[in-house]
C-alpha positions as protocol buffer text, in pm:
chain_id: "A"
residue {
  index: 1
  type: MET
  ca { x: 1697 y: 1528 z: 2182 }
}
residue {
  index: 2
  type: ALA
  ca { x: 1461 y: 1234 z: 2181 }
}
residue {
  index: 3
  type: LEU
  ca { x: 1747 y: 995 z: 2106 }
}
residue {
  index: 4
  type: LEU
  ca { x: 1947 y: 1143 z: 2395 }
}
residue {
  index: 5
  type: VAL
  ca { x: 1659 y: 1088 z: 2636 }
}
residue {
  index: 6
  type: LEU
  ca { x: 1616 y: 730 z: 2517 }
}
residue {
  index: 7
  type: GLY
  ca { x: 1990 y: 671 z: 2557 }
}
residue {
  index: 8
  type: ILE
  ca { x: 1984 y: 804 z: 2913 }
}
residue {
  index: 9
  type: LEU
  ca { x: 1678 y: 596 z: 3001 }
}
residue {
  index: 10
  type: PHE
  ca { x: 1849 y: 286 z: 2864 }
}
residue {
  index: 11
  type: CYS
  ca { x: 2186 y: 345 z: 3034 }
}
residue {
  index: 12
  type: LEU
  ca { x: 2051 y: 458 z: 3372 }
}
residue {
  index: 13
  type: PRO
  ca { x: 1918 y: 114 z: 3482 }
}
residue {
  index: 14
  type: ILE
  ca { x: 2247 y: -48 z: 3375 }
}
residue {
  index: 15
  type: PHE
  ca { x: 2445 y: 207 z: 3576 }
}
residue {
  index: 16
  type: LEU
  ca { x: 2225 y: 156 z: 3881 }
}
residue {
  index: 17
  type: LEU
  ca { x: 2262 y: -221 z: 3853 }
}
residue {
  index: 18
  type: PHE
  ca { x: 2639 y: -180 z: 3833 }
}
residue {
  index: 19
  type: LEU
  ca { x: 2639 y: 26 z: 4153 }
}
residue {
  index: 20
  type: LEU
  ca { x: 2413 y: -228 z: 4322 }
}
residue {
  index: 21
  type: GLN
  ca { x: 2643 y: -513 z: 4223 }
}
residue {
  index: 22
  type: LYS
  ca { x: 2948 y: -324 z: 4350 }
}
residue {
  index: 23
  type: HIS
  ca { x: 2772 y: -255 z: 4680 }
}
residue {
  index: 24
  type: ARG
  ca { x: 2677 y: -619 z: 4721 }
}
residue {
  index: 25
  type: LYS
  ca { x: 3032 y: -727 z: 4642 }
}
residue {
  index: 26
  type: ASN
  ca { x: 3173 y: -497 z: 4909 }
}
residue {
  index: 27
  type: THR
  ca { x: 2922 y: -599 z: 5175 }
}
residue {
  index: 28
  type: SER
  ca { x: 2894 y: -972 z: 5102 }
}
residue {
  index: 29
  type: ALA
  ca { x: 3055 y: -1245 z: 5310 }
}
residue {
  index: 30
  type: LYS
  ca { x: 3396 y: -1379 z: 5215 }
}
residue {
  index: 31
  type: LEU
  ca { x: 3361 y: -1623 z: 4926 }
}
residue {
  index: 32
  type: PRO
  ca { x: 3597 y: -1892 z: 4797 }
}
residue {
  index: 33
  type: PRO
  ca { x: 3838 y: -1789 z: 4520 }
}
residue {
  index: 34
  type: GLY
  ca { x: 3706 y: -1772 z: 4168 }
}
residue {
  index: 35
  type: PRO
  ca { x: 3760 y: -1617 z: 3826 }
}
residue {
  index: 36
  type: PRO
  ca { x: 3711 y: -1241 z: 3799 }
}
residue {
  index: 37
  type: GLY
  ca { x: 3388 y: -1145 z: 3628 }
}
residue {
  index: 38
  type: LEU
  ca { x: 3253 y: -855 z: 3429 }
}
residue {
  index: 39
  type: PRO
  ca { x: 3012 y: -590 z: 3554 }
}
residue {
  index: 40
  type: LEU
  ca { x: 2647 y: -695 z: 3540 }
}
residue {
  index: 41
  type: ILE
  ca { x: 2694 y: -1039 z: 3382 }
}
residue {
  index: 42
  type: GLY
  ca { x: 2961 y: -1167 z: 3622 }
}
residue {
  index: 43
  type: ASN
  ca { x: 3104 y: -1496 z: 3492 }
}
residue {
  index: 44
  type: LEU
  ca { x: 2822 y: -1585 z: 3253 }
}
residue {
  index: 45
  type: HIS
  ca { x: 3043 y: -1523 z: 2949 }
}
residue {
  index: 46
  type: GLN
  ca { x: 3295 y: -1782 z: 3073 }
}
residue {
  index: 47
  type: LEU
  ca { x: 3049 y: -2073 z: 3086 }
}
residue {
  index: 48
  type: ASP
  ca { x: 2950 y: -2309 z: 2807 }
}
residue {
  index: 49
  type: ALA
  ca { x: 2588 y: -2411 z: 2864 }
}
residue {
  index: 50
  type: THR
  ca { x: 2633 y: -2719 z: 2645 }
}
residue {
  index: 51
  type: ASN
  ca { x: 2915 y: -2859 z: 2861 }
}
residue {
  index: 52
  type: LEU
  ca { x: 2901 y: -2707 z: 3208 }
}
residue {
  index: 53
  type: ALA
  ca { x: 3065 y: -3007 z: 3373 }
}
residue {
  index: 54
  type: PHE
  ca { x: 3380 y: -2962 z: 3165 }
}
residue {
  index: 55
  type: CYS
  ca { x: 3385 y: -2586 z: 3236 }
}
residue {
  index: 56
  type: PHE
  ca { x: 3360 y: -2649 z: 3610 }
}
residue {
  index: 57
  type: TRP
  ca { x: 3633 y: -2914 z: 3590 }
}
residue {
  index: 58
  type: LYS
  ca { x: 3872 y: -2673 z: 3421 }
}
residue {
  index: 59
  type: LEU
  ca { x: 3797 y: -2401 z: 3677 }
}
residue {
  index: 60
  type: SER
  ca { x: 3849 y: -2646 z: 3965 }
}
residue {
  index: 61
  type: LYS
  ca { x: 4198 y: -2722 z: 3832 }
}
residue {
  index: 62
  type: GLN
  ca { x: 4278 y: -2352 z: 3850 }
}
residue {
  index: 63
  type: TYR
  ca { x: 4093 y: -2239 z: 4165 }
}
residue {
  index: 64
  type: GLY
  ca { x: 4068 y: -2554 z: 4374 }
}
residue {
  index: 65
  type: PRO
  ca { x: 3792 y: -2802 z: 4472 }
}
residue {
  index: 66
  type: ILE
  ca { x: 3562 y: -2521 z: 4588 }
}
residue {
  index: 67
  type: PHE
  ca { x: 3533 y: -2193 z: 4401 }
}
residue {
  index: 68
  type: SER
  ca { x: 3284 y: -1913 z: 4354 }
}
residue {
  index: 69
  type: LEU
  ca { x: 3118 y: -1769 z: 4047 }
}
residue {
  index: 70
  type: ARG
  ca { x: 2883 y: -1480 z: 3996 }
}
residue {
  index: 71
  type: LEU
  ca { x: 2600 y: -1559 z: 3757 }
}
residue {
  index: 72
  type: GLY
  ca { x: 2492 y: -1204 z: 3692 }
}
residue {
  index: 73
  type: PHE
  ca { x: 2389 y: -1084 z: 4037 }
}
residue {
  index: 74
  type: ARG
  ca { x: 2357 y: -1435 z: 4182 }
}
residue {
  index: 75
  type: PRO
  ca { x: 2661 y: -1554 z: 4382 }
}
residue {
  index: 76
  type: THR
  ca { x: 2723 y: -1924 z: 4326 }
}
residue {
  index: 77
  type: ILE
  ca { x: 2956 y: -2175 z: 4490 }
}
residue {
  index: 78
  type: VAL
  ca { x: 3074 y: -2479 z: 4293 }
}
residue {
  index: 79
  type: ILE
  ca { x: 3201 y: -2791 z: 4474 }
}
residue {
  index: 80
  type: SER
  ca { x: 3424 y: -3029 z: 4280 }
}
residue {
  index: 81
  type: SER
  ca { x: 3528 y: -3271 z: 4553 }
}
residue {
  index: 82
  type: ALA
  ca { x: 3362 y: -3581 z: 4700 }
}
residue {
  index: 83
  type: LYS
  ca { x: 3484 y: -3488 z: 5049 }
}
residue {
  index: 84
  type: LEU
  ca { x: 3340 y: -3136 z: 5033 }
}
residue {
  index: 85
  type: ALA
  ca { x: 3017 y: -3263 z: 4876 }
}
residue {
  index: 86
  type: LYS
  ca { x: 2974 y: -3504 z: 5168 }
}
residue {
  index: 87
  type: GLU
  ca { x: 3036 y: -3224 z: 5417 }
}
residue {
  index: 88
  type: ALA
  ca { x: 2787 y: -2995 z: 5243 }
}
residue {
  index: 89
  type: PHE
  ca { x: 2503 y: -3241 z: 5180 }
}
residue {
  index: 90
  type: LYS
  ca { x: 2542 y: -3473 z: 5479 }
}
residue {
  index: 91
  type: ILE
  ca { x: 2685 y: -3270 z: 5767 }
}
residue {
  index: 92
  type: HIS
  ca { x: 2525 y: -2938 z: 5666 }
}
residue {
  index: 93
  type: ASP
  ca { x: 2229 y: -3086 z: 5479 }
}
residue {
  index: 94
  type: LEU
  ca { x: 1970 y: -2843 z: 5620 }
}
residue {
  index: 95
  type: GLN
  ca { x: 2160 y: -2544 z: 5481 }
}
residue {
  index: 96
  type: PHE
  ca { x: 2180 y: -2702 z: 5133 }
}
residue {
  index: 97
  type: SER
  ca { x: 1851 y: -2895 z: 5121 }
}
residue {
  index: 98
  type: SER
  ca { x: 1642 y: -2642 z: 4925 }
}
residue {
  index: 99
  type: ARG
  ca { x: 1656 y: -2609 z: 4548 }
}
residue {
  index: 100
  type: PRO
  ca { x: 1740 y: -2268 z: 4400 }
}
residue {
  index: 101
  type: ALA
  ca { x: 1432 y: -2053 z: 4347 }
}
residue {
  index: 102
  type: LEU
  ca { x: 1443 y: -2027 z: 3968 }
}
residue {
  index: 103
  type: SER
  ca { x: 1175 y: -1870 z: 3749 }
}
residue {
  index: 104
  type: GLY
  ca { x: 1090 y: -2189 z: 3562 }
}
residue {
  index: 105
  type: THR
  ca { x: 1043 y: -2405 z: 3872 }
}
residue {
  index: 106
  type: GLN
  ca { x: 852 y: -2129 z: 4051 }
}
residue {
  index: 107
  type: LYS
  ca { x: 602 y: -2088 z: 3768 }
}
residue {
  index: 108
  type: LEU
  ca { x: 553 y: -2457 z: 3694 }
}
residue {
  index: 109
  type: SER
  ca { x: 525 y: -2554 z: 4063 }
}
residue {
  index: 110
  type: TYR
  ca { x: 250 y: -2296 z: 4127 }
}
residue {
  index: 111
  type: ASN
  ca { x: 485 y: -2083 z: 4336 }
}
residue {
  index: 112
  type: PHE
  ca { x: 649 y: -2379 z: 4514 }
}
residue {
  index: 113
  type: LEU
  ca { x: 333 y: -2544 z: 4646 }
}
residue {
  index: 114
  type: GLY
  ca { x: 422 y: -2908 z: 4581 }
}
residue {
  index: 115
  type: LEU
  ca { x: 644 y: -3157 z: 4760 }
}
residue {
  index: 116
  type: THR
  ca { x: 931 y: -3188 z: 4514 }
}
residue {
  index: 117
  type: LEU
  ca { x: 1019 y: -2820 z: 4464 }
}
residue {
  index: 118
  type: THR
  ca { x: 905 y: -2663 z: 4793 }
}
residue {
  index: 119
  type: PRO
  ca { x: 1184 y: -2506 z: 5003 }
}
residue {
  index: 120
  type: HIS
  ca { x: 1282 y: -2707 z: 5309 }
}
residue {
  index: 121
  type: TYR
  ca { x: 1056 y: -2540 z: 5564 }
}
residue {
  index: 122
  type: ASN
  ca { x: 799 y: -2668 z: 5813 }
}
residue {
  index: 123
  type: SER
  ca { x: 534 y: -2700 z: 5539 }
}
residue {
  index: 124
  type: TRP
  ca { x: 765 y: -2927 z: 5339 }
}
residue {
  index: 125
  type: ARG
  ca { x: 823 y: -3154 z: 5638 }
}
residue {
  index: 126
  type: GLU
  ca { x: 448 y: -3183 z: 5694 }
}
residue {
  index: 127
  type: MET
  ca { x: 390 y: -3272 z: 5329 }
}
residue {
  index: 128
  type: LYS
  ca { x: 670 y: -3528 z: 5339 }
}
residue {
  index: 129
  type: LYS
  ca { x: 525 y: -3688 z: 5653 }
}
residue {
  index: 130
  type: LYS
  ca { x: 182 y: -3724 z: 5491 }
}
residue {
  index: 131
  type: PHE
  ca { x: 331 y: -3855 z: 5168 }
}
residue {
  index: 132
  type: VAL
  ca { x: 532 y: -4123 z: 5351 }
}
residue {
  index: 133
  type: THR
  ca { x: 229 y: -4220 z: 5562 }
}
residue {
  index: 134
  type: HIS
  ca { x: -15 y: -4254 z: 5274 }
}
residue {
  index: 135
  type: MET
  ca { x: 203 y: -4350 z: 4976 }
}
residue {
  index: 136
  type: LEU
  ca { x: 489 y: -4555 z: 5126 }
}
residue {
  index: 137
  type: SER
  ca { x: 302 y: -4776 z: 5371 }
}
residue {
  index: 138
  type: ALA
  ca { x: 344 y: -5156 z: 5354 }
}
residue {
  index: 139
  type: ASN
  ca { x: 9 y: -5209 z: 5179 }
}
residue {
  index: 140
  type: ARG
  ca { x: 73 y: -4929 z: 4930 }
}
residue {
  index: 141
  type: THR
  ca { x: 424 y: -5057 z: 4855 }
}
residue {
  index: 142
  type: GLU
  ca { x: 283 y: -5403 z: 4782 }
}
residue {
  index: 143
  type: GLN
  ca { x: 25 y: -5246 z: 4550 }
}
residue {
  index: 144
  type: PHE
  ca { x: 302 y: -5063 z: 4364 }
}
residue {
  index: 145
  type: ARG
  ca { x: 502 y: -5385 z: 4337 }
}
residue {
  index: 146
  type: GLN
  ca { x: 208 y: -5555 z: 4167 }
}
residue {
  index: 147
  type: VAL
  ca { x: 181 y: -5266 z: 3921 }
}
residue {
  index: 148
  type: GLN
  ca { x: 553 y: -5291 z: 3840 }
}
residue {
  index: 149
  type: THR
  ca { x: 533 y: -5668 z: 3793 }
}
residue {
  index: 150
  type: ASP
  ca { x: 231 y: -5640 z: 3565 }
}
residue {
  index: 151
  type: GLU
  ca { x: 392 y: -5371 z: 3348 }
}
residue {
  index: 152
  type: ILE
  ca { x: 718 y: -5566 z: 3318 }
}
residue {
  index: 153
  type: PHE
  ca { x: 529 y: -5877 z: 3202 }
}
residue {
  index: 154
  type: ARG
  ca { x: 338 y: -5663 z: 2950 }
}
residue {
  index: 155
  type: MET
  ca { x: 665 y: -5528 z: 2810 }
}
residue {
  index: 156
  type: ILE
  ca { x: 820 y: -5876 z: 2787 }
}
residue {
  index: 157
  type: GLU
  ca { x: 511 y: -6005 z: 2607 }
}
residue {
  index: 158
  type: LYS
  ca { x: 524 y: -5714 z: 2363 }
}
residue {
  index: 159
  type: ILE
  ca { x: 893 y: -5779 z: 2288 }
}
residue {
  index: 160
  type: SER
  ca { x: 816 y: -6148 z: 2237 }
}
residue {
  index: 161
  type: LYS
  ca { x: 539 y: -6073 z: 1987 }
}
residue {
  index: 162
  type: LEU
  ca { x: 751 y: -5825 z: 1793 }
}
residue {
  index: 163
  type: SER
  ca { x: 1051 y: -6054 z: 1770 }
}
residue {
  index: 164
  type: ALA
  ca { x: 880 y: -6391 z: 1710 }
}
residue {
  index: 165
  type: PRO
  ca { x: 850 y: -6486 z: 1338 }
}
residue {
  index: 166
  type: PRO
  ca { x: 524 y: -6623 z: 1195 }
}
residue {
  index: 167
  type: ALA
  ca { x: 483 y: -6999 z: 1195 }
}
residue {
  index: 168
  type: ALA
  ca { x: 532 y: -7024 z: 817 }
}
residue {
  index: 169
  type: ALA
  ca { x: 823 y: -6779 z: 800 }
}
residue {
  index: 170
  type: ALA
  ca { x: 1145 y: -6868 z: 622 }
}
residue {
  index: 171
  type: ASP
  ca { x: 1473 y: -6912 z: 804 }
}
residue {
  index: 172
  type: ASP
  ca { x: 1597 y: -6573 z: 683 }
}
residue {
  index: 173
  type: TYR
  ca { x: 1280 y: -6394 z: 799 }
}
residue {
  index: 174
  type: VAL
  ca { x: 1327 y: -6027 z: 892 }
}
residue {
  index: 175
  type: SER
  ca { x: 1055 y: -5854 z: 1094 }
}
residue {
  index: 176
  type: SER
  ca { x: 872 y: -5579 z: 908 }
}
residue {
  index: 177
  type: GLU
  ca { x: 865 y: -5384 z: 1235 }
}
residue {
  index: 178
  type: GLY
  ca { x: 1242 y: -5331 z: 1215 }
}
residue {
  index: 179
  type: PRO
  ca { x: 1480 y: -5344 z: 1512 }
}
residue {
  index: 180
  type: ILE
  ca { x: 1323 y: -5327 z: 1857 }
}
residue {
  index: 181
  type: ASN
  ca { x: 1407 y: -5002 z: 2036 }
}
residue {
  index: 182
  type: LEU
  ca { x: 1465 y: -5123 z: 2392 }
}
residue {
  index: 183
  type: SER
  ca { x: 1544 y: -4772 z: 2516 }
}
residue {
  index: 184
  type: GLU
  ca { x: 1204 y: -4647 z: 2402 }
}
residue {
  index: 185
  type: MET
  ca { x: 1034 y: -4952 z: 2553 }
}
residue {
  index: 186
  type: ALA
  ca { x: 1210 y: -4895 z: 2885 }
}
residue {
  index: 187
  type: MET
  ca { x: 1093 y: -4531 z: 2888 }
}
residue {
  index: 188
  type: THR
  ca { x: 738 y: -4642 z: 2807 }
}
residue {
  index: 189
  type: LEU
  ca { x: 757 y: -4895 z: 3091 }
}
residue {
  index: 190
  type: ILE
  ca { x: 860 y: -4623 z: 3336 }
}
residue {
  index: 191
  type: ARG
  ca { x: 584 y: -4390 z: 3214 }
}
residue {
  index: 192
  type: ASN
  ca { x: 320 y: -4663 z: 3243 }
}
residue {
  index: 193
  type: ILE
  ca { x: 425 y: -4739 z: 3601 }
}
residue {
  index: 194
  type: ILE
  ca { x: 427 y: -4371 z: 3698 }
}
residue {
  index: 195
  type: PHE
  ca { x: 87 y: -4311 z: 3535 }
}
residue {
  index: 196
  type: ARG
  ca { x: -74 y: -4613 z: 3705 }
}
residue {
  index: 197
  type: VAL
  ca { x: 68 y: -4528 z: 4048 }
}
residue {
  index: 198
  type: GLY
  ca { x: 1 y: -4157 z: 4021 }
}
residue {
  index: 199
  type: PHE
  ca { x: -309 y: -4129 z: 3805 }
}
residue {
  index: 200
  type: GLY
  ca { x: -469 y: -4475 z: 3788 }
}
residue {
  index: 201
  type: LYS
  ca { x: -427 y: -4519 z: 3411 }
}
residue {
  index: 202
  type: ARG
  ca { x: -168 y: -4646 z: 3166 }
}
residue {
  index: 203
  type: PHE
  ca { x: 34 y: -4405 z: 2955 }
}
residue {
  index: 204
  type: GLU
  ca { x: -4 y: -4620 z: 2641 }
}
residue {
  index: 205
  type: ASP
  ca { x: -383 y: -4639 z: 2679 }
}
residue {
  index: 206
  type: GLU
  ca { x: -422 y: -4265 z: 2616 }
}
residue {
  index: 207
  type: GLY
  ca { x: -425 y: -4302 z: 2237 }
}
residue {
  index: 208
  type: THR
  ca { x: -166 y: -4202 z: 1981 }
}
residue {
  index: 209
  type: ALA
  ca { x: -262 y: -3833 z: 1962 }
}
residue {
  index: 210
  type: ALA
  ca { x: -281 y: -3792 z: 2340 }
}
residue {
  index: 211
  type: VAL
  ca { x: 49 y: -3974 z: 2394 }
}
residue {
  index: 212
  type: SER
  ca { x: 220 y: -3752 z: 2136 }
}
residue {
  index: 213
  type: ARG
  ca { x: 81 y: -3442 z: 2305 }
}
residue {
  index: 214
  type: LEU
  ca { x: 194 y: -3558 z: 2650 }
}
residue {
  index: 215
  type: HIS
  ca { x: 539 y: -3634 z: 2510 }
}
residue {
  index: 216
  type: SER
  ca { x: 577 y: -3280 z: 2379 }
}
residue {
  index: 217
  type: VAL
  ca { x: 434 y: -3116 z: 2693 }
}
residue {
  index: 218
  type: PHE
  ca { x: 658 y: -3310 z: 2932 }
}
residue {
  index: 219
  type: ALA
  ca { x: 966 y: -3259 z: 2713 }
}
residue {
  index: 220
  type: GLU
  ca { x: 904 y: -2884 z: 2715 }
}
residue {
  index: 221
  type: THR
  ca { x: 847 y: -2893 z: 3092 }
}
residue {
  index: 222
  type: GLN
  ca { x: 1181 y: -3063 z: 3142 }
}
residue {
  index: 223
  type: ALA
  ca { x: 1349 y: -2792 z: 2934 }
}
residue {
  index: 224
  type: MET
  ca { x: 1179 y: -2513 z: 3131 }
}
residue {
  index: 225
  type: VAL
  ca { x: 1262 y: -2660 z: 3472 }
}
residue {
  index: 226
  type: GLY
  ca { x: 1627 y: -2706 z: 3382 }
}
residue {
  index: 227
  type: ARG
  ca { x: 1672 y: -2362 z: 3229 }
}
residue {
  index: 228
  type: VAL
  ca { x: 1820 y: -2063 z: 3411 }
}
residue {
  index: 229
  type: PHE
  ca { x: 1631 y: -1758 z: 3285 }
}
residue {
  index: 230
  type: LEU
  ca { x: 1813 y: -1428 z: 3247 }
}
residue {
  index: 231
  type: ARG
  ca { x: 1592 y: -1269 z: 3511 }
}
residue {
  index: 232
  type: ASP
  ca { x: 1726 y: -1524 z: 3759 }
}
residue {
  index: 233
  type: CYS
  ca { x: 2069 y: -1366 z: 3716 }
}
residue {
  index: 234
  type: LEU
  ca { x: 1993 y: -1010 z: 3604 }
}
residue {
  index: 235
  type: PRO
  ca { x: 1704 y: -844 z: 3791 }
}
residue {
  index: 236
  type: PHE
  ca { x: 1498 y: -588 z: 3600 }
}
residue {
  index: 237
  type: VAL
  ca { x: 1691 y: -615 z: 3271 }
}
residue {
  index: 238
  type: GLY
  ca { x: 1676 y: -997 z: 3262 }
}
residue {
  index: 239
  type: CYS
  ca { x: 1296 y: -1007 z: 3255 }
}
residue {
  index: 240
  type: TRP
  ca { x: 1293 y: -769 z: 2959 }
}
residue {
  index: 241
  type: LEU
  ca { x: 1554 y: -978 z: 2776 }
}
residue {
  index: 242
  type: ASP
  ca { x: 1360 y: -1299 z: 2843 }
}
residue {
  index: 243
  type: SER
  ca { x: 1056 y: -1136 z: 2684 }
}
residue {
  index: 244
  type: LEU
  ca { x: 1254 y: -1029 z: 2378 }
}
residue {
  index: 245
  type: THR
  ca { x: 1400 y: -1377 z: 2328 }
}
residue {
  index: 246
  type: GLY
  ca { x: 1059 y: -1544 z: 2367 }
}
residue {
  index: 247
  type: TRP
  ca { x: 1142 y: -1751 z: 2676 }
}
residue {
  index: 248
  type: ASN
  ca { x: 872 y: -1586 z: 2888 }
}
residue {
  index: 249
  type: ARG
  ca { x: 612 y: -1677 z: 2626 }
}
residue {
  index: 250
  type: ARG
  ca { x: 739 y: -2037 z: 2609 }
}
residue {
  index: 251
  type: LEU
  ca { x: 717 y: -2067 z: 2987 }
}
residue {
  index: 252
  type: ARG
  ca { x: 361 y: -1929 z: 2996 }
}
residue {
  index: 253
  type: ASN
  ca { x: 251 y: -2160 z: 2715 }
}
residue {
  index: 254
  type: ASN
  ca { x: 406 y: -2464 z: 2881 }
}
residue {
  index: 255
  type: PHE
  ca { x: 244 y: -2376 z: 3214 }
}
residue {
  index: 256
  type: SER
  ca { x: -94 y: -2345 z: 3043 }
}
residue {
  index: 257
  type: ASP
  ca { x: -50 y: -2683 z: 2869 }
}
residue {
  index: 258
  type: CYS
  ca { x: 55 y: -2853 z: 3195 }
}
residue {
  index: 259
  type: ASP
  ca { x: -234 y: -2697 z: 3385 }
}
residue {
  index: 260
  type: LYS
  ca { x: -483 y: -2836 z: 3132 }
}
residue {
  index: 261
  type: VAL
  ca { x: -334 y: -3186 z: 3170 }
}
residue {
  index: 262
  type: TYR
  ca { x: -343 y: -3170 z: 3551 }
}
residue {
  index: 263
  type: GLN
  ca { x: -695 y: -3024 z: 3555 }
}
residue {
  index: 264
  type: GLN
  ca { x: -823 y: -3304 z: 3332 }
}
residue {
  index: 265
  type: LEU
  ca { x: -667 y: -3567 z: 3560 }
}
residue {
  index: 266
  type: ILE
  ca { x: -831 y: -3410 z: 3866 }
}
residue {
  index: 267
  type: GLU
  ca { x: -1170 y: -3383 z: 3694 }
}
residue {
  index: 268
  type: ASP
  ca { x: -1148 y: -3749 z: 3592 }
}
residue {
  index: 269
  type: HIS
  ca { x: -1095 y: -3844 z: 3957 }
}
residue {
  index: 270
  type: LEU
  ca { x: -1380 y: -3620 z: 4075 }
}
residue {
  index: 271
  type: ASP
  ca { x: -1622 y: -3777 z: 3827 }
}
residue {
  index: 272
  type: PRO
  ca { x: -1893 y: -3952 z: 4036 }
}
residue {
  index: 273
  type: LYS
  ca { x: -1928 y: -4219 z: 3765 }
}
residue {
  index: 274
  type: ARG
  ca { x: -1563 y: -4318 z: 3797 }
}
residue {
  index: 275
  type: PRO
  ca { x: -1532 y: -4665 z: 3955 }
}
residue {
  index: 276
  type: LYS
  ca { x: -1359 y: -4648 z: 4292 }
}
residue {
  index: 277
  type: VAL
  ca { x: -1163 y: -4934 z: 4444 }
}
residue {
  index: 278
  type: ALA
  ca { x: -1017 y: -4864 z: 4788 }
}
residue {
  index: 279
  type: GLU
  ca { x: -725 y: -5103 z: 4732 }
}
residue {
  index: 280
  type: GLN
  ca { x: -631 y: -4925 z: 4408 }
}
residue {
  index: 281
  type: GLU
  ca { x: -616 y: -4564 z: 4520 }
}
residue {
  index: 282
  type: ASP
  ca { x: -359 y: -4362 z: 4330 }
}
residue {
  index: 283
  type: LEU
  ca { x: -171 y: -4046 z: 4422 }
}
residue {
  index: 284
  type: ILE
  ca { x: -448 y: -3809 z: 4312 }
}
residue {
  index: 285
  type: ASP
  ca { x: -707 y: -4005 z: 4514 }
}
residue {
  index: 286
  type: VAL
  ca { x: -491 y: -3964 z: 4824 }
}
residue {
  index: 287
  type: LEU
  ca { x: -434 y: -3592 z: 4765 }
}
residue {
  index: 288
  type: LEU
  ca { x: -804 y: -3527 z: 4704 }
}
residue {
  index: 289
  type: GLY
  ca { x: -885 y: -3718 z: 5023 }
}
residue {
  index: 290
  type: GLU
  ca { x: -639 y: -3502 z: 5217 }
}
residue {
  index: 291
  type: MET
  ca { x: -799 y: -3188 z: 5074 }
}
residue {
  index: 292
  type: LYS
  ca { x: -1135 y: -3285 z: 5225 }
}
residue {
  index: 293
  type: THR
  ca { x: -1000 y: -3294 z: 5582 }
}
residue {
  index: 294
  type: ALA
  ca { x: -1072 y: -2982 z: 5784 }
}
residue {
  index: 295
  type: ASP
  ca { x: -717 y: -2944 z: 5918 }
}
residue {
  index: 296
  type: ASP
  ca { x: -542 y: -2969 z: 5582 }
}
residue {
  index: 297
  type: HIS
  ca { x: -447 y: -2675 z: 5361 }
}
residue {
  index: 298
  type: GLN
  ca { x: -440 y: -2876 z: 5039 }
}
residue {
  index: 299
  type: THR
  ca { x: -571 y: -2693 z: 4732 }
}
residue {
  index: 300
  type: PHE
  ca { x: -613 y: -2787 z: 4368 }
}
residue {
  index: 301
  type: ASP
  ca { x: -300 y: -2587 z: 4286 }
}
residue {
  index: 302
  type: SER
  ca { x: -95 y: -2773 z: 4547 }
}
residue {
  index: 303
  type: ILE
  ca { x: -223 y: -3104 z: 4404 }
}
residue {
  index: 304
  type: LYS
  ca { x: -119 y: -2995 z: 4055 }
}
residue {
  index: 305
  type: SER
  ca { x: 222 y: -2893 z: 4187 }
}
residue {
  index: 306
  type: THR
  ca { x: 269 y: -3232 z: 4352 }
}
residue {
  index: 307
  type: ILE
  ca { x: 170 y: -3405 z: 4027 }
}
residue {
  index: 308
  type: MET
  ca { x: 430 y: -3197 z: 3847 }
}
């Protein structure tokens, strides 16, 4: 009897979700053609997460340059044509300007408080206006150019030191450092520029342990932001499955790690002993200054979301 009750309790939500999906399908607007899907999961079983571009290309050959999919309960339209992409993102840009509200981006952006992941509403336009005014002015752009020039010269000097042989070296001298990884140096250059412009410090100056920790935190953040969680496609059941597979725990842990990094950056900027140079204000200085104005709704969480 107990097993029967458990079976009914397990099957009832699935049956209700099936009815809900059928109702939505009957009442939804007309969609472009697409492959038939299964109940509940839609077309998820037909997609290869490791090579989505190739999957979409094959489907476009069968269903045309615009086709529809159902990712669980989420209807999705795929465009595989430059002409249609231009029409969607240039002519109808306001309708397609917002990113999808996924669980990873919602959690890591503090419920869409920042500039980069906020839906395209009035609040986003206000944030964009302030960002352009304070961060993309002529003086600020010149300051950023100086930072870029300095970091490029530092990288060139580092490459020169690593590749130059000692004065007494033989003709067949081989550097003990091994081959120079230019890809890694280019990534370090980009990180140093971003850190100096955004946070007023160099990425490489954080120390080996701190740099390694930041590497792992940001790599995990990138994975969380780019992931589609099951609850994004399957309401109710998806959240339970995400918990079973450990993805909810990974997202919470990554959010906690990111929050500690952002909080430390903000506390460093709020330190009264920190030297302040008006001509060298970084992004956090500007955001903290905006938060002090009476007519601004900036909070520490919105600053952290913008940093993200």
